[in-house]
N, C-alpha and C positions, 0 to 999 in steps of 0.2 A: 707482087705483094698486094697492090691495090685491087687487082682483079679478084684475088682470093677473098679479101674482106668483103667485097661487094656481093659475091655469091653467098657467103655465110649470112650476110644481113638479110638477103632475100629469102633464104630458107627459114630464118627465124620468124619473119613476117608471115610466111605461109603457115607455119605451125601455129602461131598465135591466132590466125584467122580461123583455122580449123577448130581450135579449142573453143573459140568464141561461139562458133556455130553450134558445136556440140552442147555448150552450156545453155544457149537459148533453147535448143530443142528439148533438152532435159527439163528445163523449167516449164515449158509449155506442156510437155507430156505429163509431168507430175501434177500440174493444175487440173488437167483433164481427168486424170485418174482419181484425184481427190474429189472432184466434182461428181464423178460417176459413183464413188463409194458413198458419198453423202446422200445422193439421190436414192441409192439402194436402201440405206438405213431409214430414210424418211418413208419409203414405201412400206418397209417392214413394220415401222411404228404405226402407220395408218391401218395396217391389216391386223395388229395384235389384239385390240379390244374385241374384235368380233370373233377371232379364232381362238385365242388363249390356249395354244397347244400344250402348255404345262399345267393347266388347271387340274386339281385332284378330283376324280369322280367320287361322289358321295351319295348317300341316301338320306332322306329327311323324314322327320315326323313332327306332328303338331303337338303342342301342349294341350293336354286333355284335362278339363276340370272334372273332379270326382267328389262324391260324397264320402267323407272319411270319418271314422269313429275316433274321437280324441280320447286319450287315456293318460293316467299317471302311472308310471311303471316304478314299482318298488319291490323289495324282497322282504320276506318275513319268516316267522317260525310258527308252526302249528302248536296249539295246546288244547287239551281236552276241554269240553264245555265245563266239566268239573273235574278237578284232580284232588283226590282226598287221601290224606294220610290217616289210616285207621289206627287209633290208639287203644290199648287195653286199659280199662278203667280200674282194674284191680290187679294187685300183685299176685304172683304165684308161678308155679311150674307149668310150662306148656305141655298139656297132656296129649292133644291131638290136633293135627293140621288137616283141614278138609279141602283146601284149594291151593292150586299152584299158579305160577305165572302163565298168562294167556287164557286162563279160565274166564268164562262169562258168568257174572253173578248179578243178582238182583237185590234190591233193598230187603233186609230181613234174613238173607241167607247167612248161615253160620260159616265163618271163616276159620276159626280155631276154637279149641276148648282149653280152659285152664283147669288144673286140678281143683275140684270144688269141695274136697273133704272138709277143710277148715271152715268154709263158708256155710256148709250144711250144718255143722255142729253149732256155729254161731246162731243160726236161725232156730235150731232146736233149743238152745239155751234161753233165748229170749221168750220162746213160746212157753217154756216151763215156768219162767218168772211171771209171765202174764197169768198163767193158770193159778199161781199162788196168790197173786193180788186179787184176781177175780173171786177166788174162794173166800176171801175175807169179807166180801160184800154179797156173797151168795149169787154171783153171776156165773151161769153155766157157760163154759166156752163152747165154740162150735166144734163139730166133728173134726177128727184129725185130718181127713182129706180136704176139708174146707177151712182149715185153721190158717187164716192169714189176717193181716192187719185190718183190712176193710171189713171183713166178716165180724171180727171182735168189736170194732167201732160201731157197726150197725146194731149189734145186740146191746151195747152199752147205751146207745141213744134211744132205743125203742123198747127195751125190756127192763131197764133198771129205773126204779123209783126210790129216790133217797129217803122219802118219808116213810117207806115201808120196810126199811132196813131194821132187823131185829134190835140192834143196839139203840137205834134212834127211837123205835117204838117203846122199848123198855124205859128209856130216859123220859120219854114223853108221858108215859103212865105215872112214873114217879113224880114228875113235875105237877101233873094234874092232881094227884093225891095230896101232895104237899100244899098245893094252892087251896084245895078244899078244906084241909085241916086248919090252914091259916085263917080262912074266912070264918069258920066256926069259932075259932079262938077269939077273933075280933068281936063277934057278937057276945060271946061270954064275957069278954073283958068289959064291954060297954055296960053289962049288968053286974059287974064286979063278982062274976062267978069264978073267975080265975085271976091269978096274980099277973102283974105286968111281966114278970120274968117268964111265966109260961107262954104268954103271947109272943114275946120276943123270940122264944125258942122255936115256935111254929113258923114265924116269919123267916127266921134263919134257915130252917129246914126247906122252906119254899125256894129261897135264893140258891141254896146248894143244888136242889133238884133242877132249877132252871139252868144253872151253869152246867150241870151234868148233861142235860139235853143238848145244849149248844155245842158242848165239846164232842158229843157223840156225832152230831151232824158234821162238825169240822173234821173229825177222824174219818168219817165216810167220804167226805169230799177229798181228803188227802189220798185215800185209797184210789178214788176215781182218777185223780191227777196222776198218781203213780202208774195206773193202768194206761192212761193216755201217753205217758212218757215211755212206757214199755212198748206201746204201739208204734211210736216213732222209731225206737230202736229196732223193732221188728221190721219196719219198712226199710230201714237202712240195711239190715242184714239180708232181707229178701232181695233188695236191689243189688247188693254185692254178689249174692249167689247168682242172680240173673246175668250179671255182667261177666261171669266166668265163661260165658259163651260170647265171643267177639263176633258181632254180626255186621253186615253191610248197612251203613246208615241210610236213612230215608231223607232225601233232600227236600227242601221247600220248593213247591211248584213255582216256577218263574217263567216269564215270557221268553219264548224261543226254545224252551227245554223240550226235548223229544217226548212224545206221548208215552212211548215204551221205554221206561228208564232201565238202562243196563250199564253195568261197569265191566271193565276188563282189568284183571289183576296184572299190574305192571311190575310189581316187585314184592317179593316176600322177604321180610326183614328178620324173621325168627325161625328157629328150628325146634322140633320136638325135644323136650327135656330141658330146654333153656329156661332160666329163671327170669321172670319179669319183675323188676323192682320199682316200686313207686316211691322213689327217694330223690332228693336233689342231686343233679348230675347224671341221673339214670334216664333212659328213654324207654317208654313202653310202646313205641311205634311197632306195628306188626305187619301191615300191608300198605302198599301204594295202589290206589284204584284210579282208573281214568274212565270218564264218560266220553266215549269217542264216536258215537253215532252222529254227533254234531260236534264240529271242531271250531275253535276260535283261531283265526290267523292274525297274529299280531305283527304289525309293520310300522316302521318309522318313516313318515312322509316329510320331505323338506317343507319348511314353512312357506315357501313361495307358492305352494299349491293349496294353501289354506282356503283360498277363495273358490277353488274348483271342487274340492272333495266335500260331499254331502252324505248325510244319512240316507240309507236306502239305495244308493247307487250300486249297480251291478258290478261284479268283478270277475275276471277270468284268471284262473289259477293254473299254473303249470309246474310240474315237478319232474325231476330227472328220472324217477322210477317208472314213469309212464310217458315216454317220448311221444309227442304228437297229440296227446290228449289234453283237453281243456276241461277243468272242473269249475263249476259255477259257484259263485258266492255273492254276498251282499254286505255292504258296509253296515254294521250294526251299532258301533259306538265310535265316538270321536273324543279324544282327550282334549279338553279346552285349554290345556297348558302346553306351551312350547318349551322344550328342554333348552336351557340356557347354554349348554355346552355344545350339543350337536345341532342345535337350531332345527329340530324336527319335532313333530307332534305325533302321538301314537294313534293308530287306527286299528280297529278290530273288525275283521271280516268274518261273518258267519258262513260256514261251509258245511253243507249236509254230507254225511259220510256213511250212508246206510250199509254199504258192503265192507266198511272198515278198510278200504284200500289206502287211505291216507293215514299217516301215523303221527301221533302227538310227538312233538319235538323235532319233526322233520322241517326241511328247508323248502321254500317255495318262491316262485316269481309271480308277482301279482300285477295285473293290468286293471286299474280302477277306471271304469268307463265313465267319463265325465260329461261329454257332450258330442254332438255330431257337427262336423264342418261341411256345409253343403257345397262348397266351391273351392276345393283344394286343387292346386295345380300338380299334375303328374306328367312324367316323361318316361320313355322306355329306359330300362335299366342300362342298355348298352350306350345310351347317350351321355352317361355321367363318367367323367374322367377324374380319377384321384391319383395324386402323385405328391409325395413328400409333404403330406398334411394339407394339401390344397385340393379342393374339389371344384370342378367347373364343368360347364357344357359349352359346346360350340354352336353358334347360330350363324345363319347366312344373312349378311347385310351388304348390299351393293356388290354382290357376286363374290364376296370374300368371307373367309372364316373369321368370326369374332368370338373371342373367349369371354364367357360371363361367369364370374365366381358365384357359386351357389352353396346353400346349406341343405343337405338332404334331410328328409323327414321320414315318414312311414314308408314301408316297403311292402309291395304286394307281388302277386305272380306276374312277372314280366314288366312291372312298373315301379317307379319310386317317386315319392313326393318331393317337390321343391318348395321349401319354406319361403313364401313370398316376402315376408317381412325382412328376411335376411338376404334377399336377392333383388334389390331395387332396379338393377339394369335390365332384368328380364321382362319381356312384354308378352302378353297372351298371344299376340299375332305372330310372334317369332316361331321359326321352324328350327328344331334342333337337329344336329347332324348325328346320325346313328352308325355310320361306317366310315372307314378310312381315317379314323381319328389319330392313328399312329403317324400319319403324314402331315397332320395339321399343325399350324402355329398361327399366331395372330397375323391377319392380313394375307394369308395364303389364298390365292384364287381357287375357287371350287366350282364344280358344275354338277348337275344332277345326273346320276348314272342312268343310262338308258336301259330300257327293258332288255334283258338277255345279256347285258354287258357284265362281264365278271370283274371282280376286284383284282387290281394289280398290286 
């Protein structure tokens, strides 16, 4: 029994010794393994800065200063240099229409005719009344073909002498005779050759003759006044007769008006046979005319640009009807008042339209050229990244990509402006990344792509 226990004890000691040896070996081996792993990682860390096997290959471009034209961009509506509603000045039935929409007309051209029968009769009536009055004072009227107000007035002023009127001459002779008889009676009375009653009768006869002569002159002046009144009525009648022909008005010559004045019929408002009534609530509008060889482009400009927009500045106009074409204009008027509701002020741009390609009432986009910026920063279009309302470019700093928020400005062929005032982090010496942008983020290592290397 004792021998058996002794052998078991020795086996246990042997097992424990082997286990201890194995534990020591494992500990020493693990330390050596860890040491070797640490050394490997240290060597890799020392080699990483120089190799950077995960760096993104990119291409770079410099920021290029350019001379750019600054402008204020607005929209507006064309209107004719003049837009006229032609009104009929007399009432009546439309007898004839001579022009339609789209016709070109000039000042003085007849647009329509109103039935003139009543107005011709009114002129004839006044002429006959004038002849009647003229006959009372012996004034011979002008020939029928030249019978008009001015001709009658000329004869009245140059051929009529009130003192030679027969009634006045007769009254004057009677007055002179009565005066002579009164003077003889006075002499006879002084010598007591006649009685006082006879002298008083001669004096009374003279006073009556004098009064008769004055009345004759007054009657003649009344006839002359009646003739002048009839002349006014004749002018009115002739004017109404003239206005039975509705004509294109002649505008007052103004600065900027085209030398060759033409209108285009934009709308015809009446038809043949229609009655034009000159009464309250009625309209005598007949045509809408537009002077469109020069147009006015009216636009509302935000008040923040009030210090930049000036008279005479050139403007570039674009319309959808002519894609790619630019029409030239110039600022011709500035409204001195800012609208309190919209906070804009009105600008008028003069646009020459010799071929009538632009239409009054049309919509246009306007670039008012304000000034030139000699040193604006631009980068290639492909350098700008826009995502979810954020716009940025990537530049290389210390071998890594650095995102810089920017505000884009004007855009040209292959380039886009970066507004410096809104991009303070960007420097002129920075180089912007133009490729591999989809793989970039803040701090990602980058390297310049070598010649012939393709993007991965």
